[in-house]
Every structure is written in C-alpha cells, then in structure tokens.
BALOBA-1460 file (C-alpha; in Angstrom, 3 decimals):
// residues 356
<rec num="1" residu="m" x="63.843" y="0.412" z="0.886"/>
<rec num="2" residu="f" x="64.506" y="-0.544" z="4.514"/>
<rec num="3" residu="n" x="67.411" y="-2.993" z="4.857"/>
<rec num="4" residu="p" x="67.439" y="-4.637" z="8.327"/>
<rec num="5" residu="v" x="71.014" y="-5.846" z="7.995"/>
<rec num="6" residu="k" x="72.357" y="-2.369" z="7.217"/>
<rec num="7" residu="f" x="70.211" y="-0.964" z="10.054"/>
<rec num="8" residu="c" x="71.766" y="-3.389" z="12.508"/>
<rec num="9" residu="i" x="75.269" y="-2.581" z="11.359"/>
<rec num="10" residu="a" x="74.588" y="1.139" z="11.787"/>
<rec num="11" residu="i" x="73.367" y="0.641" z="15.345"/>
<rec num="12" residu="i" x="76.470" y="-1.439" z="16.163"/>
<rec num="13" residu="l" x="78.828" y="1.233" z="14.806"/>
<rec num="14" residu="i" x="77.084" y="4.069" z="16.624"/>
<rec num="15" residu="s" x="76.776" y="2.268" z="19.935"/>
<rec num="16" residu="s" x="80.446" y="1.203" z="19.854"/>
<rec num="17" residu="l" x="81.469" y="4.800" z="20.460"/>
<rec num="18" residu="s" x="79.521" y="4.854" z="23.740"/>
<rec num="19" residu="i" x="80.704" y="1.350" z="24.745"/>
<rec num="20" residu="n" x="84.395" y="2.189" z="24.439"/>
<rec num="21" residu="a" x="83.901" y="5.358" z="26.479"/>
<rec num="22" residu="q" x="82.288" y="3.627" z="29.466"/>
<rec num="23" residu="i" x="84.250" y="1.124" z="31.577"/>
<rec num="24" residu="y" x="82.679" y="-2.002" z="33.080"/>
<rec num="25" residu="r" x="83.444" y="-2.209" z="36.773"/>
<rec num="26" residu="g" x="82.126" y="-5.642" z="37.662"/>
<rec num="27" residu="l" x="78.381" y="-5.072" z="38.229"/>
<rec num="28" residu="s" x="76.628" y="-8.491" z="38.447"/>
<rec num="29" residu="e" x="79.753" y="-10.296" z="37.260"/>
<rec num="30" residu="v" x="78.407" y="-13.655" z="38.590"/>
<rec num="31" residu="m" x="75.266" y="-13.568" z="36.407"/>
<rec num="32" residu="f" x="76.984" y="-12.401" z="33.173"/>
<rec num="33" residu="l" x="80.548" y="-13.613" z="33.098"/>
<rec num="34" residu="m" x="80.933" y="-16.664" z="35.338"/>
<rec num="35" residu="t" x="79.411" y="-20.106" z="34.967"/>
<rec num="36" residu="q" x="75.943" y="-19.915" z="33.328"/>
<rec num="37" residu="p" x="72.916" y="-22.082" z="34.189"/>
<rec num="38" residu="n" x="72.814" y="-24.193" z="31.063"/>
<rec num="39" residu="a" x="74.503" y="-27.654" z="31.137"/>
<rec num="40" residu="r" x="74.847" y="-28.038" z="27.411"/>
<rec num="41" residu="a" x="76.429" y="-24.636" z="26.790"/>
<rec num="42" residu="e" x="78.842" y="-24.956" z="29.734"/>
<rec num="43" residu="a" x="79.893" y="-28.467" z="28.670"/>
<rec num="44" residu="l" x="80.734" y="-27.157" z="25.221"/>
<rec num="45" residu="g" x="83.234" y="-24.582" z="26.582"/>
<rec num="46" residu="g" x="80.962" y="-22.016" z="28.195"/>
<rec num="47" residu="g" x="78.188" y="-20.733" z="25.894"/>
<rec num="48" residu="n" x="77.975" y="-20.275" z="22.169"/>
<rec num="49" residu="a" x="76.263" y="-17.722" z="19.938"/>
<rec num="50" residu="a" x="75.796" y="-20.339" z="17.164"/>
<rec num="51" residu="l" x="73.656" y="-22.715" z="19.190"/>
<rec num="52" residu="s" x="69.852" y="-22.973" z="19.152"/>
<rec num="53" residu="g" x="67.094" y="-25.288" z="20.275"/>
<rec num="54" residu="s" x="66.038" y="-23.844" z="23.707"/>
<rec num="55" residu="p" x="64.795" y="-20.511" z="25.062"/>
<rec num="56" residu="f" x="67.986" y="-19.812" z="27.019"/>
<rec num="57" residu="m" x="70.133" y="-19.758" z="23.832"/>
<rec num="58" residu="s" x="68.690" y="-16.236" z="23.326"/>
<rec num="59" residu="f" x="70.978" y="-15.193" z="26.196"/>
<rec num="60" residu="y" x="73.990" y="-15.898" z="23.921"/>
<rec num="61" residu="n" x="72.391" y="-14.817" z="20.701"/>
<rec num="62" residu="p" x="68.860" y="-13.232" z="20.410"/>
<rec num="63" residu="a" x="68.507" y="-14.576" z="16.848"/>
<rec num="64" residu="a" x="68.707" y="-18.214" z="18.073"/>
<rec num="65" residu="s" x="64.929" y="-18.466" z="18.779"/>
<rec num="66" residu="s" x="64.170" y="-18.433" z="14.997"/>
<rec num="67" residu="f" x="65.892" y="-21.837" z="14.742"/>
<rec num="68" residu="s" x="64.147" y="-23.519" z="17.664"/>
<rec num="69" residu="g" x="61.159" y="-25.855" z="17.601"/>
<rec num="70" residu="a" x="57.555" y="-24.671" z="17.346"/>
<rec num="71" residu="v" x="57.116" y="-24.672" z="21.132"/>
<rec num="72" residu="t" x="60.020" y="-24.989" z="23.597"/>
<rec num="73" residu="a" x="60.298" y="-24.812" z="27.369"/>
<rec num="74" residu="e" x="63.312" y="-25.170" z="29.678"/>
<rec num="75" residu="a" x="64.282" y="-25.032" z="33.276"/>
<rec num="76" residu="s" x="67.832" y="-25.088" z="34.628"/>
<rec num="77" residu="h" x="69.450" y="-25.178" z="38.047"/>
<rec num="78" residu="l" x="73.084" y="-24.271" z="38.914"/>
<rec num="79" residu="e" x="74.630" y="-24.629" z="42.354"/>
<rec num="80" residu="f" x="77.564" y="-22.266" z="43.074"/>
<rec num="81" residu="p" x="79.947" y="-22.752" z="45.977"/>
<rec num="82" residu="f" x="80.074" y="-19.784" z="48.292"/>
<rec num="83" residu="l" x="80.390" y="-16.640" z="46.202"/>
<rec num="84" residu="f" x="82.467" y="-14.211" z="48.249"/>
<rec num="85" residu="g" x="84.338" y="-16.358" z="50.665"/>
<rec num="86" residu="w" x="81.943" y="-16.269" z="53.611"/>
<rec num="87" residu="g" x="81.059" y="-19.813" z="54.654"/>
<rec num="88" residu="g" x="80.528" y="-22.849" z="52.448"/>
<rec num="89" residu="d" x="76.795" y="-22.654" z="51.737"/>
<rec num="90" residu="k" x="75.800" y="-22.899" z="48.089"/>
<rec num="91" residu="k" x="74.057" y="-20.240" z="46.046"/>
<rec num="92" residu="n" x="71.536" y="-21.056" z="43.399"/>
<rec num="93" residu="y" x="71.336" y="-19.664" z="39.877"/>
<rec num="94" residu="e" x="68.183" y="-20.766" z="38.068"/>
<rec num="95" residu="t" x="66.503" y="-20.038" z="34.738"/>
<rec num="96" residu="y" x="62.977" y="-20.707" z="33.382"/>
<rec num="97" residu="g" x="62.092" y="-20.100" z="29.740"/>
<rec num="98" residu="i" x="59.486" y="-20.697" z="27.159"/>
<rec num="99" residu="g" x="59.524" y="-19.953" z="23.421"/>
<rec num="100" residu="v" x="57.152" y="-20.059" z="20.446"/>
<rec num="101" residu="n" x="58.380" y="-20.076" z="16.843"/>
<rec num="102" residu="m" x="55.731" y="-18.785" z="14.445"/>
<rec num="103" residu="e" x="58.082" y="-19.006" z="11.431"/>
<rec num="104" residu="q" x="57.183" y="-16.325" z="8.961"/>
<rec num="105" residu="f" x="55.813" y="-14.143" z="11.786"/>
<rec num="106" residu="g" x="58.962" y="-14.536" z="13.849"/>
<rec num="107" residu="a" x="59.772" y="-16.177" z="17.131"/>
<rec num="108" residu="f" x="59.099" y="-15.072" z="20.707"/>
<rec num="109" residu="s" x="60.696" y="-16.261" z="23.935"/>
<rec num="110" residu="f" x="60.713" y="-15.245" z="27.559"/>
<rec num="111" residu="n" x="63.314" y="-16.156" z="30.201"/>
<rec num="112" residu="y" x="63.605" y="-15.409" z="33.861"/>
<rec num="113" residu="l" x="67.040" y="-15.680" z="35.434"/>
<rec num="114" residu="q" x="67.387" y="-15.658" z="39.197"/>
<rec num="115" residu="l" x="70.516" y="-15.751" z="41.377"/>
<rec num="116" residu="t" x="69.664" y="-16.430" z="45.007"/>
<rec num="117" residu="f" x="72.114" y="-15.704" z="47.843"/>
<rec num="118" residu="d" x="72.318" y="-17.320" z="51.262"/>
<rec num="119" residu="p" x="69.575" y="-15.568" z="53.286"/>
<rec num="120" residu="n" x="71.721" y="-15.816" z="56.415"/>
<rec num="121" residu="l" x="74.345" y="-13.476" z="54.944"/>
<rec num="122" residu="v" x="72.369" y="-10.287" z="55.284"/>
<rec num="123" residu="n" x="74.556" y="-7.782" z="57.160"/>
<rec num="124" residu="h" x="78.315" y="-7.356" z="57.276"/>
<rec num="125" residu="g" x="78.964" y="-4.091" z="59.111"/>
<rec num="126" residu="d" x="77.790" y="-1.279" z="56.870"/>
<rec num="127" residu="w" x="77.385" y="-3.579" z="53.830"/>
<rec num="128" residu="i" x="74.001" y="-5.205" z="53.198"/>
<rec num="129" residu="s" x="73.963" y="-8.309" z="51.036"/>
<rec num="130" residu="i" x="71.642" y="-8.843" z="48.110"/>
<rec num="131" residu="a" x="69.197" y="-11.659" z="48.741"/>
<rec num="132" residu="s" x="68.399" y="-12.231" z="45.068"/>
<rec num="133" residu="t" x="68.923" y="-10.787" z="41.636"/>
<rec num="134" residu="g" x="66.609" y="-11.353" z="38.712"/>
<rec num="135" residu="i" x="66.655" y="-10.715" z="34.965"/>
<rec num="136" residu="f" x="63.503" y="-10.704" z="32.834"/>
<rec num="137" residu="m" x="64.561" y="-11.369" z="29.249"/>
<rec num="138" residu="m" x="61.996" y="-10.760" z="26.493"/>
<rec num="139" residu="n" x="63.106" y="-11.897" z="23.039"/>
<rec num="140" residu="y" x="61.901" y="-11.524" z="19.452"/>
<rec num="141" residu="s" x="63.673" y="-12.745" z="16.310"/>
<rec num="142" residu="y" x="62.593" y="-12.638" z="12.658"/>
<rec num="143" residu="p" x="63.894" y="-14.465" z="9.536"/>
<rec num="144" residu="v" x="64.724" y="-11.502" z="7.298"/>
<rec num="145" residu="l" x="66.099" y="-13.886" z="4.595"/>
<rec num="146" residu="r" x="66.098" y="-17.614" z="4.078"/>
<rec num="147" residu="d" x="67.920" y="-19.224" z="7.063"/>
<rec num="148" residu="f" x="69.109" y="-15.805" z="8.158"/>
<rec num="149" residu="s" x="67.598" y="-14.245" z="11.299"/>
<rec num="150" residu="v" x="67.920" y="-10.997" z="13.275"/>
<rec num="151" residu="g" x="66.895" y="-11.006" z="17.002"/>
<rec num="152" residu="v" x="66.626" y="-8.551" z="19.857"/>
<rec num="153" residu="n" x="66.353" y="-8.894" z="23.630"/>
<rec num="154" residu="a" x="64.794" y="-6.343" z="25.986"/>
<rec num="155" residu="n" x="66.035" y="-7.152" z="29.476"/>
<rec num="156" residu="y" x="65.016" y="-5.785" z="32.857"/>
<rec num="157" residu="y" x="67.476" y="-6.232" z="35.689"/>
<rec num="158" residu="e" x="66.520" y="-5.893" z="39.372"/>
<rec num="159" residu="e" x="68.250" y="-6.561" z="42.691"/>
<rec num="160" residu="n" x="66.293" y="-7.231" z="45.910"/>
<rec num="161" residu="k" x="67.818" y="-6.701" z="49.342"/>
<rec num="162" residu="t" x="66.953" y="-8.305" z="52.636"/>
<rec num="163" residu="l" x="67.640" y="-5.166" z="54.709"/>
<rec num="164" residu="d" x="66.557" y="-2.162" z="52.679"/>
<rec num="165" residu="r" x="67.947" y="1.337" z="52.769"/>
<rec num="166" residu="g" x="66.684" y="1.707" z="49.228"/>
<rec num="167" residu="t" x="66.665" y="-0.856" z="46.427"/>
<rec num="168" residu="g" x="69.505" y="-2.424" z="44.521"/>
<rec num="169" residu="f" x="70.457" y="-1.675" z="40.976"/>
<rec num="170" residu="k" x="67.638" y="-1.813" z="38.502"/>
<rec num="171" residu="g" x="67.088" y="-0.822" z="34.883"/>
<rec num="172" residu="w" x="66.852" y="-1.934" z="31.233"/>
<rec num="173" residu="y" x="69.467" y="-3.075" z="28.783"/>
<rec num="174" residu="y" x="69.244" y="-4.449" z="25.199"/>
<rec num="175" residu="d" x="70.858" y="-7.155" z="23.084"/>
<rec num="176" residu="l" x="71.136" y="-7.719" z="19.338"/>
<rec num="177" residu="g" x="71.958" y="-10.922" z="17.469"/>
<rec num="178" residu="l" x="72.382" y="-12.208" z="13.898"/>
<rec num="179" residu="m" x="72.440" y="-15.851" z="12.860"/>
<rec num="180" residu="k" x="72.837" y="-17.548" z="9.507"/>
<rec num="181" residu="k" x="72.536" y="-21.269" z="8.706"/>
<rec num="182" residu="f" x="73.764" y="-23.140" z="5.649"/>
<rec num="183" residu="n" x="72.117" y="-26.556" z="5.086"/>
<rec num="184" residu="m" x="73.884" y="-29.059" z="2.860"/>
<rec num="185" residu="k" x="72.319" y="-32.450" z="1.948"/>
<rec num="186" residu="y" x="74.173" y="-35.234" z="0.146"/>
<rec num="187" residu="e" x="73.392" y="-38.806" z="-0.609"/>
<rec num="188" residu="t" x="75.309" y="-40.129" z="2.412"/>
<rec num="189" residu="s" x="75.099" y="-37.261" z="4.928"/>
<rec num="190" residu="e" x="73.553" y="-33.994" z="6.011"/>
<rec num="191" residu="q" x="75.752" y="-31.150" z="7.059"/>
<rec num="192" residu="n" x="74.949" y="-27.763" z="8.603"/>
<rec num="193" residu="l" x="77.063" y="-24.687" z="9.183"/>
<rec num="194" residu="c" x="75.869" y="-21.943" z="11.486"/>
<rec num="195" residu="l" x="77.436" y="-18.512" z="11.995"/>
<rec num="196" residu="g" x="76.398" y="-16.217" z="14.864"/>
<rec num="197" residu="l" x="77.175" y="-12.695" z="15.914"/>
<rec num="198" residu="s" x="75.685" y="-11.092" z="19.035"/>
<rec num="199" residu="f" x="76.065" y="-8.041" z="21.248"/>
<rec num="200" residu="l" x="74.958" y="-8.153" z="24.884"/>
<rec num="201" residu="n" x="74.086" y="-4.720" z="26.313"/>
<rec num="202" residu="l" x="74.507" y="-3.123" z="22.888"/>
<rec num="203" residu="l" x="73.793" y="0.405" z="24.044"/>
<rec num="204" residu="n" x="75.900" y="0.120" z="27.211"/>
<rec num="205" residu="s" x="72.874" y="1.093" z="29.304"/>
<rec num="206" residu="k" x="73.241" y="2.813" z="32.654"/>
<rec num="207" residu="v" x="71.302" y="1.393" z="35.572"/>
<rec num="208" residu="s" x="70.732" y="3.182" z="38.890"/>
<rec num="209" residu="q" x="70.528" y="2.283" z="42.559"/>
<rec num="210" residu="t" x="67.779" y="4.072" z="44.482"/>
<rec num="211" residu="l" x="69.406" y="5.478" z="47.547"/>
<rec num="212" residu="s" x="69.583" y="8.890" z="49.182"/>
<rec num="213" residu="t" x="72.392" y="9.493" z="46.759"/>
<rec num="214" residu="k" x="71.989" y="7.712" z="43.386"/>
<rec num="215" residu="i" x="74.753" y="5.352" z="42.299"/>
<rec num="216" residu="y" x="75.053" y="4.282" z="38.702"/>
<rec num="217" residu="g" x="76.569" y="1.203" z="37.148"/>
<rec num="218" residu="r" x="77.007" y="-0.492" z="33.824"/>
<rec num="219" residu="f" x="76.747" y="-4.098" z="32.698"/>
<rec num="220" residu="p" x="79.371" y="-5.799" z="30.562"/>
<rec num="221" residu="s" x="78.974" y="-5.032" z="26.861"/>
<rec num="222" residu="t" x="79.835" y="-8.292" z="25.235"/>
<rec num="223" residu="m" x="80.436" y="-9.257" z="21.616"/>
<rec num="224" residu="r" x="80.253" y="-12.942" z="20.654"/>
<rec num="225" residu="l" x="81.435" y="-14.243" z="17.277"/>
<rec num="226" residu="a" x="80.687" y="-17.955" z="16.848"/>
<rec num="227" residu="a" x="80.410" y="-20.848" z="14.427"/>
<rec num="228" residu="s" x="79.129" y="-24.397" z="14.657"/>
<rec num="229" residu="y" x="79.338" y="-27.285" z="12.234"/>
<rec num="230" residu="e" x="77.130" y="-30.360" z="12.378"/>
<rec num="231" residu="f" x="77.653" y="-33.649" z="10.500"/>
<rec num="232" residu="q" x="75.041" y="-36.440" z="10.358"/>
<rec num="233" residu="p" x="75.273" y="-39.528" z="8.139"/>
<rec num="234" residu="v" x="71.975" y="-40.809" z="6.732"/>
<rec num="235" residu="n" x="72.482" y="-44.298" z="8.214"/>
<rec num="236" residu="k" x="69.756" y="-45.516" z="10.540"/>
<rec num="237" residu="i" x="69.184" y="-48.271" z="13.105"/>
<rec num="238" residu="s" x="65.433" y="-48.870" z="13.095"/>
<rec num="239" residu="d" x="64.064" y="-45.287" z="12.837"/>
<rec num="240" residu="f" x="66.987" y="-43.631" z="14.660"/>
<rec num="241" residu="r" x="69.961" y="-41.837" z="13.104"/>
<rec num="242" residu="t" x="73.123" y="-43.667" z="14.182"/>
<rec num="243" residu="i" x="75.301" y="-40.677" z="15.096"/>
<rec num="244" residu="k" x="75.523" y="-36.896" z="14.898"/>
<rec num="245" residu="a" x="78.601" y="-34.827" z="15.589"/>
<rec num="246" residu="l" x="78.758" y="-31.099" z="16.407"/>
<rec num="247" residu="l" x="81.809" y="-28.818" z="16.544"/>
<rec num="248" residu="t" x="81.569" y="-25.258" z="18.004"/>
<rec num="249" residu="a" x="83.960" y="-22.335" z="18.326"/>
<rec num="250" residu="e" x="83.447" y="-18.835" z="19.759"/>
<rec num="251" residu="y" x="85.411" y="-15.628" z="20.385"/>
<rec num="252" residu="r" x="84.015" y="-13.379" z="23.168"/>
<rec num="253" residu="d" x="85.206" y="-9.879" z="23.753"/>
<rec num="254" residu="l" x="84.204" y="-7.563" z="26.614"/>
<rec num="255" residu="l" x="84.013" y="-4.296" z="24.748"/>
<rec num="256" residu="n" x="83.975" y="-2.037" z="27.769"/>
<rec num="257" residu="s" x="86.862" y="-3.710" z="29.528"/>
<rec num="258" residu="r" x="90.558" y="-4.462" z="28.845"/>
<rec num="259" residu="y" x="90.107" y="-7.955" z="30.254"/>
<rec num="260" residu="r" x="87.883" y="-11.084" z="30.084"/>
<rec num="261" residu="t" x="88.443" y="-11.803" z="26.411"/>
<rec num="262" residu="q" x="87.623" y="-15.498" z="25.872"/>
<rec num="263" residu="f" x="88.016" y="-18.237" z="23.223"/>
<rec num="264" residu="q" x="85.974" y="-21.433" z="23.324"/>
<rec num="265" residu="l" x="85.972" y="-24.774" z="21.613"/>
<rec num="266" residu="g" x="83.399" y="-27.555" z="21.988"/>
<rec num="267" residu="t" x="82.289" y="-30.871" z="20.612"/>
<rec num="268" residu="e" x="79.115" y="-32.907" z="20.971"/>
<rec num="269" residu="v" x="78.385" y="-36.484" z="19.783"/>
<rec num="270" residu="t" x="74.878" y="-37.868" z="19.792"/>
<rec num="271" residu="f" x="74.196" y="-41.603" z="19.510"/>
<rec num="272" residu="l" x="70.826" y="-42.917" z="18.235"/>
<rec num="273" residu="e" x="69.343" y="-39.503" z="18.895"/>
<rec num="274" residu="m" x="69.193" y="-40.238" z="22.635"/>
<rec num="275" residu="f" x="72.648" y="-40.364" z="24.227"/>
<rec num="276" residu="v" x="74.899" y="-37.270" z="24.164"/>
<rec num="277" residu="l" x="78.535" y="-36.842" z="25.196"/>
<rec num="278" residu="r" x="80.092" y="-33.360" z="25.329"/>
<rec num="279" residu="g" x="83.522" y="-31.856" z="25.814"/>
<rec num="280" residu="g" x="85.068" y="-28.454" z="25.427"/>
<rec num="281" residu="f" x="87.795" y="-25.965" z="26.338"/>
<rec num="282" residu="h" x="87.889" y="-22.302" z="27.003"/>
<rec num="283" residu="s" x="90.719" y="-19.855" z="27.611"/>
<rec num="284" residu="e" x="90.051" y="-16.414" z="29.241"/>
<rec num="285" residu="e" x="92.223" y="-13.438" z="29.906"/>
<rec num="286" residu="l" x="91.725" y="-12.309" z="33.531"/>
<rec num="287" residu="n" x="91.987" y="-8.926" z="35.257"/>
<rec num="288" residu="n" x="95.230" y="-9.282" z="37.182"/>
<rec num="289" residu="w" x="94.262" y="-7.299" z="40.281"/>
<rec num="290" residu="y" x="96.374" y="-9.148" z="42.847"/>
<rec num="291" residu="s" x="99.854" y="-10.616" z="42.898"/>
<rec num="292" residu="t" x="98.347" y="-14.095" z="43.411"/>
<rec num="293" residu="a" x="96.018" y="-13.744" z="40.390"/>
<rec num="294" residu="s" x="96.483" y="-15.871" z="37.288"/>
<rec num="295" residu="s" x="96.743" y="-13.873" z="34.048"/>
<rec num="296" residu="r" x="94.730" y="-16.450" z="32.092"/>
<rec num="297" residu="l" x="92.134" y="-19.081" z="32.947"/>
<rec num="298" residu="n" x="92.306" y="-22.334" z="30.935"/>
<rec num="299" residu="q" x="89.663" y="-24.931" z="31.677"/>
<rec num="300" residu="l" x="88.474" y="-28.220" z="30.186"/>
<rec num="301" residu="t" x="84.721" y="-28.791" z="30.174"/>
<rec num="302" residu="y" x="82.558" y="-31.939" z="29.854"/>
<rec num="303" residu="g" x="79.051" y="-33.254" z="30.392"/>
<rec num="304" residu="f" x="76.364" y="-35.519" z="29.017"/>
<rec num="305" residu="g" x="72.731" y="-35.508" z="27.964"/>
<rec num="306" residu="i" x="69.823" y="-37.937" z="27.539"/>
<rec num="307" residu="a" x="66.985" y="-37.325" z="25.026"/>
<rec num="308" residu="a" x="63.616" y="-39.027" z="24.687"/>
<rec num="309" residu="p" x="62.060" y="-38.551" z="21.258"/>
<rec num="310" residu="v" x="58.533" y="-39.550" z="22.306"/>
<rec num="311" residu="k" x="57.168" y="-40.075" z="18.743"/>
<rec num="312" residu="k" x="59.893" y="-42.561" z="17.781"/>
<rec num="313" residu="l" x="60.023" y="-44.363" z="21.094"/>
<rec num="314" residu="s" x="56.301" y="-44.836" z="21.575"/>
<rec num="315" residu="g" x="55.020" y="-44.984" z="18.011"/>
<rec num="316" residu="v" x="52.337" y="-42.408" z="18.978"/>
<rec num="317" residu="n" x="52.097" y="-39.454" z="16.640"/>
<rec num="318" residu="i" x="53.175" y="-36.862" z="19.215"/>
<rec num="319" residu="p" x="56.154" y="-34.761" z="17.964"/>
<rec num="320" residu="l" x="57.534" y="-34.232" z="21.471"/>
<rec num="321" residu="n" x="61.151" y="-34.404" z="22.536"/>
<rec num="322" residu="i" x="62.340" y="-34.329" z="26.191"/>
<rec num="323" residu="k" x="65.988" y="-33.704" z="27.104"/>
<rec num="324" residu="f" x="67.987" y="-33.815" z="30.285"/>
<rec num="325" residu="d" x="71.513" y="-32.364" z="30.332"/>
<rec num="326" residu="y" x="74.033" y="-32.415" z="33.165"/>
<rec num="327" residu="t" x="77.527" y="-31.228" z="33.943"/>
<rec num="328" residu="s" x="79.526" y="-30.630" z="37.141"/>
<rec num="329" residu="l" x="82.606" y="-28.572" z="36.667"/>
<rec num="330" residu="p" x="85.067" y="-27.119" z="39.211"/>
<rec num="331" residu="f" x="84.561" y="-23.444" z="40.013"/>
<rec num="332" residu="p" x="86.835" y="-21.503" z="37.617"/>
<rec num="333" residu="e" x="90.209" y="-20.745" z="39.014"/>
<rec num="334" residu="y" x="90.101" y="-16.938" z="38.698"/>
<rec num="335" residu="y" x="92.670" y="-16.600" z="41.491"/>
<rec num="336" residu="v" x="95.174" y="-19.230" z="42.390"/>
<rec num="337" residu="d" x="94.651" y="-19.014" z="46.134"/>
<rec num="338" residu="d" x="90.838" y="-18.925" z="45.881"/>
<rec num="339" residu="p" x="89.393" y="-21.964" z="47.779"/>
<rec num="340" residu="r" x="86.209" y="-21.898" z="45.699"/>
<rec num="341" residu="h" x="87.741" y="-23.902" z="42.780"/>
<rec num="342" residu="e" x="87.942" y="-26.917" z="45.130"/>
<rec num="343" residu="y" x="84.170" y="-27.131" z="44.831"/>
<rec num="344" residu="d" x="82.157" y="-28.330" z="41.853"/>
<rec num="345" residu="c" x="79.242" y="-26.393" z="40.252"/>
<rec num="346" residu="p" x="76.599" y="-28.973" z="39.220"/>
<rec num="347" residu="i" x="74.123" y="-27.854" z="36.503"/>
<rec num="348" residu="y" x="70.851" y="-29.637" z="35.723"/>
<rec num="349" residu="t" x="68.861" y="-28.628" z="32.632"/>
<rec num="350" residu="m" x="65.479" y="-30.029" z="31.553"/>
<rec num="351" residu="s" x="64.009" y="-29.032" z="28.205"/>
<rec num="352" residu="v" x="60.939" y="-29.914" z="26.202"/>
<rec num="353" residu="s" x="60.220" y="-29.188" z="22.541"/>
<rec num="354" residu="y" x="57.121" y="-29.742" z="20.504"/>
<rec num="355" residu="s" x="57.223" y="-29.556" z="16.722"/>
<rec num="356" residu="i" x="54.051" y="-28.929" z="14.720"/>
C-alpha cells in the first residue's frame, strides 16, 4: 500500500546526495535569503515553517495551505534600500497570492513574487542590470492523516533584462513540506502545537541563462524545521476572545552552502481578536568573504497587525476576516561597513480570508 510519508522521506534522502554535491553561489540571494515580503513572518523573526493562514506561508512550508481558511487572498509590498550600493533609490519586492482549501480534496494556492529594480540602473560597463525578477509559485497540499498534511510547490523562476543580449536565468524548481497540528481543548483554554518541516528547492534544480554560451546556476536548497505553540483562554468580552498568545521557533539550514544557517524565535499576542503585537529574534551565520564582514548576524524584529472580523463587528452573517500587518526593520547588517543597514525596509501586508 502506498505510504505518502515514506515516499516523501525517500525523496528527501535521495535528493540530499545531489544537494550536498552542488554548491550554492548566490543566485537570487535577495529573493530567497534576505528580507521577505510578509510583515507577519518578518516580525516573528524572519519566516516560519509552522505558520499558516495566508497563501504566502506556502513559501516557507508547502503544507501550510491545508490549514488556511476556505478562501484566502493576500498582497504584500516590501521596500528595499538600494541593493548593490549604487544610489539611494528603493527597490520593490511584492507578492500576490490566492488560495482555496477544499478540505478532503486538498488545498490549492498560487503566488506571484516580483522583485523590481531601479529602471535607471540598466548599464554599468559590460554588465547589464536585471529590471525585474519573478517567481510563479503553484502549490498543492493534501491532508494524508488527521491534522497532518503534505504539500508541494512547483515554481517557475524568470529574470527579465532591460538591455537584452539573451534572457536572464530561468527554469523550474520544486519544494516539499510536512505539517502536523495537535489541538488540545480544556475547560479554561484551547492550545495548539504545530510542527513543520520543509525543503525549498528539494531537487537542487539547475536553471540556465540563454546567451551565446549557456551559463548555469542553482538556487539555495533550504531545510526549515519549525514549531509553534498557541495558547488561548476561553474568556470572552462580548463575543471576542480576550487574548491569544503564539510562540514560534525555527532552525534553517542552507544544505548546499557552508553558511547562512539561521535560528529564529518569535512571539505574537492578539487582543480581542483585532489588535496584534509581534516581536522576534534571529541569528544567522554569514559567509565571511571580507575582512570587514561580521561572522554572525543577530537582529531583533518587531511589528504589529490589525484585524477586522466582519461577522463579529457588524452582526451580519458574513464569515469574512480582513487583516493588515506592518513592520519596518533596518536592512540586515550583513557587512559592518555596508551603509544599507542605515535604511529601514517597510513591509505592508493586506490579507482577506473567507470561511465557509
């Protein structure tokens, strides 16, 4: 009899041989390893494979879509300071996503991620800048057991150039995720424990650049091991739960690199189901290329959110919830003499969920 869990484990073990043999050399580092365009995840320490509730959470763990609402949609906007030290103009990193959870038939989501560079920076000698980079992320997850889901992402990556002597890197890569929830209900409280394991670029896919001579590159192959714990007393004021607390932790390992291992902690407190405060911390080992480089990045994170549960606020029987999340953190101090960390990176995220 086919066992999906054993099948996933076999794929992971086989693919790990290829991952360890191929070294990541920084392709699209900004999109994969730096600040991500999701205010909630960044405020909690920089992403978490044990979070769910919005389409973009499939970026961290493809199994997350099984634990989202019936219909979810999200848009997010991140403003970077100048990326490579040329001028002070900001670069935008945006995501748009929609998801549908059909429960016993599985969950589907689609995300589009786009990083847009300054269009004025198009030619520096023989180097031609990339005007924009996009990722099309198609997700499917299925609850193989009660409160246990397996998910996959099929991702298409494409770079577009303003001055074209061929196209930028383009190609497919694939992700795999597992997520298990434990729900515990008591007379005075409800508690939930979630465990997540995910692999970004599981097969260590090779993508090519279409030039007169083909150039090949590889994305980071990332493993995330995460846990989250949620505590909510049954006390209410009117029809609203008084408080809800969330704790998260994650270990991230870049399997095809000696560097960029990261550990994250986060906490989130929600008051009356509408007002959210967040804080976190992450510590990351850096690739110590230069004498001025730090060997480790340690950063505190923070942010807030506002939710509008339409059904409870209006009394109208519409199970709609609208959320706005925000954070503005300094650009990470990857190098001690890098002027970019004097600038903040504001992130705005708007999400809508509809429960049937």
